[in-house]
N, C-alpha and C positions, 0 to 999 in steps of 0.2 A: 503491500501499497503503498502509494507515495504522500505526504505528508506536511504542506505548509505549518512554520511553528512560529510564530509570533509572540516573543519577550523578553522583554530588560533584564530587570535585576535579576538578586538573589534568590528572588525568591521562583520564580521561572528554574531555575535550575533542573531539580528533581523530576521536574514534570518535563523536559528536554533532557535527561540523563536517558530520564524509562521510554523515549521512543528511540533514544540510540541505539542500550540497550534491546529492546523486542527488531532490532534491525530494520524498520521501514527507512522506506527513501523519503531524505530529509532534503528541505529549503531552509533555511530559518532568513528571518526580517526582524530587525532593532532596531531602537536609538543609535545617529548618531556616534562618533563618540565625541566628546563633550572634555572641553578642559573643569577638572581638580586639584582641589591641594592650594596650599597656598604659592608652588609654582604654576600652577598655571597649563601643570602640561595636561596632551590630550590626550583624554583614556579612558579607549576599547568599552561597552558592557559586556554586563560578565557574558550575558548567554551567547555574546558575543566572542570572546576567547574558547567559553570550551564548541561551541562549532566551531569556530579555524583548529582545535587541539584535533578534531576527530576528523578535519576536513570538507568539514560542509559548508557547501557557498551560503555564501553573507549576504544576505543589503537591508541598507543601512540610508534607507529614505528617509528624507525628512518626514514626509507624510507618506505615506503609502497610497491614500484614494487616489493619491497625483495619477497623470496615465503614466511616466514612467515605473512605480512598485502595482500600479495595473497592469505594464504588460511582460511584466519582471512574471509576478503571481501566473499570469495565464502562459507562458516558454512555462514554467514549468508545471503547469495543468496535473496543482493536488486531486488527490479522493479525496480529501479531509482537510482540514483548518484548522492547529488550534493553537488558544492566544492562555496566556496568563503574565498579569504584572503587565502587559507593550507600553501602553503611554501614550496610543494612539486609537481614534474610534474609524474604523474603517468605512469603506461607500456599503452603499448596495450593490455596486457593482464589483464591490474586493465577493463579496458575498455568495453575488452568483457561480461563484466560477469554481472553488470547490461542488465535487458533484453532493459527495454526504453533512453538506453546510460544516459551520462553525462551533470549535464545539473553547467553552472559558472557567477558565476555574480559576476561580474568582475568592479570597479569603472569607467569604461573613459568610451567616443560615444567610442565604437569600428570603427575602426582599430588604433586611435591612441593611442597614452602611452601603447601599449602592455608590460610585463613584471613583478616587484617588487613593485611600486612605482609609480602608474597610478597615486589620486591623492596628493600628496604630486607633484607631477613636474607638474602638471595641473596648478595647483598654483607658485612655482620656475616661471614659462616659462610667463605665468601672464596671463593667461587665465579665459575668459568674462564668459565661458562655456566651460562646461563639464558633465557626467552623466554618467550613467550607463550601462552595455548589460549586460542583458540575450544571451549567448553562450552554442553550442553543442562542448563540450575538445575535442579535438583533440591528436593526441602526440606531437603536436608543440606545443607555447606559445603562448598562449590566442591569436590561427590560426582555432579556431574552428566556424564555418555556426555561424549565428547570429538569435539572437530572437526576444528577443523585446528590446528596450532600448527607456533613458529617458534623456530628455535634466532639465540639473538643475544650475544654476547664480552662479556664484562665487562672493561674495561682493569681491570688489578692496580691503580693509583688514580682510578676512578673512582669517582666519590661519588655516591652515596643519588638525591641527586638530576637530578644528567647521566643516571644509568642510567635513572631515571624518564618524563623525556624521548622517552627513543629507546621505550622500548618502547611507551611509549604511540603513538607516529607509527608502530609495526611491529603495535602489535594498533588498529587504525583503517582500514591496509590488508586486515588477516584477517578482518575484522571484515565489509571488502567485499568479498572473498572467502567470508565464508561463509555471507554472504545470495545471493549472486548463486549459489551451486551447491546451495541449501537449491529457491532459487525454480525453475533445472533440475533440480533429480528427483540431481542430482548425488551428495550428498553424506551424506556413511559416518560414520556414531556409531561410538564405539567403550571400551566400559568401561572405567574404569580401574581400573588395582591396587592396593586399598589396600592390600596385604603393605610396597605401596616407597610409601607414603605419611606424607611429615611434614609439618606445621603447625605454622605462626607466627602468634602472638595481634599484640593490640596492646603499640607498641612505649611508653614509657613514659620522665618521668623518669633513675627509680632505674634503671633499666637500661643509659640512656646513661652509668650509672658507669664511669670506670675502673678495670680492679683490675688497679695495673702489674707485678705478680708472674708475670700474663701473659706469653706469648712479645709481640716484638716487633712480629711478621706480626698477631697475633689481636688486639694491639692497633689498627694498624694501619686493621684492615675494621670494628673500630671505628669508629672514629673518620670513615671511609669512609659506614658505613653509617646514619649521626648525623645526616650533612649531606644536607641545613639545616635539618634537624628529629627533634629535641631539641635534636642540640650536644651531642657526647661533653662532659664533664664532671672536673674532679678538685677536693678542696679544697688550696688551698698553707696550710696553717697553717689563719685560721680562714672565709678566703678563697675564695668557688666562682669557681672560673677553669674558661673555657670552650675543649677546644679545636678549631679547630675545620681543625687540616692538619699530619698531620705527614707522616716520610715515611722510609724505611726506611735505615737507612746502616748495611749489613754492615759499610765502609770501617773504624766506628770503632772507635777501643781503644781496647778495655777496662783494659787490663795498667796496675797502680798503683792501682782502685778495689775489690779484694777483703773491704773494711770493707766496705764502701755495700750499700744495701738496697733491692732494689725502691722506688723512687719520690723517691728520692735523687737530686737536679741536681748531672750529674757537671760542666757545663761551661755557662754563661751568659756572655758577653759578646757585645757589642753586632758586634763580627768575627765570631766564629764560628758563630753560633746560641748553641741554647739544646737539651743532649742531658739524654739523663734517664735510669736506670738499669732492664732491663723485667727479665723472668722470664730471659730466656736471652742480654742482651748491652746496646741501649742504642737511646735511638729517638729523632729529631730531631720536637721537636713546630715548626713555619714556621708557626700560623695561629694567633692566641689571644686570650681576652676574660676581663677583668675585671667586676665587677659595677659597671656602673652606666656601663661605656666602649664602643669601640665597638671593632670584632674591628682586630684589628691584622699584621702582619707579625712575629715572635715578636727579630728583632732589631730593627727597633723598638720593640719595646716594652721592651725591656731596655735603651733607651737611658735610659728615667725610673724606674726598676724593681728592682730587685738582690731576684735571688734563686736567686744562684752559697752553694751553703753551704744551703744551705733541699730543703726534703723534697714533695712530692707524692702525697697520701693518695685 
């Protein structure tokens, strides 16, 4: 079987590897190389690197729905298309080419979290359960009929990055089962209930800013959801401080801090740690990073920097 695979980041790697291991005839469509890091060196997407390692033809169009993308797809003449975190919208013309249609691997239990950031959004919302859905791609944004799905429990301290890895592996397993059912003629499709749909957009640096007037749990969830990128942050004076990890600390006694405001540092020393006032109590910051420095445990950070009496905003 000939399969055109469309994907870009690490989430798509297990799904592509599954198709490689099964011996399908493949071509890959992925995003163009982008500048990355402080040096802004051009870097290929992870999917591109894996495909080239296995000698698979790779196309990197800015928009696959434009004429050159459509032509490349027609020339390959796939029986099936598979998409996983591709980052581009397919046109009706793209979708008309594969004989068996297009299967998308999406990192949520649809119709929840349609859009670009389903894994991060589930963590930020404090969801205890999420999952992966395979679906038939249509011209809408994750609106096609659902095929198979699998639930995954989210740990209360699990980061989006950790969950992302687990869901990517589940997605590959589910893709294999979906293709098997498609080829055996047993695959069933279920329309999505649009009334239950939620949407999630691109995560930005601005959306990663911490508002300490919110509850401790919502701040903790934001920090988890923004890890490993773009990383939650707050200002301390004029300095941007990235906050990599926090801990809920219901045991912290806030008595005697009645005059403090959300964001105020309640306790900061290298022995006990760093505790900050929130909208409903306190939260412990356990890992943080000053501009131009490396990530540090808060207790080690406090050996070289005085934060007590200050405030995050």
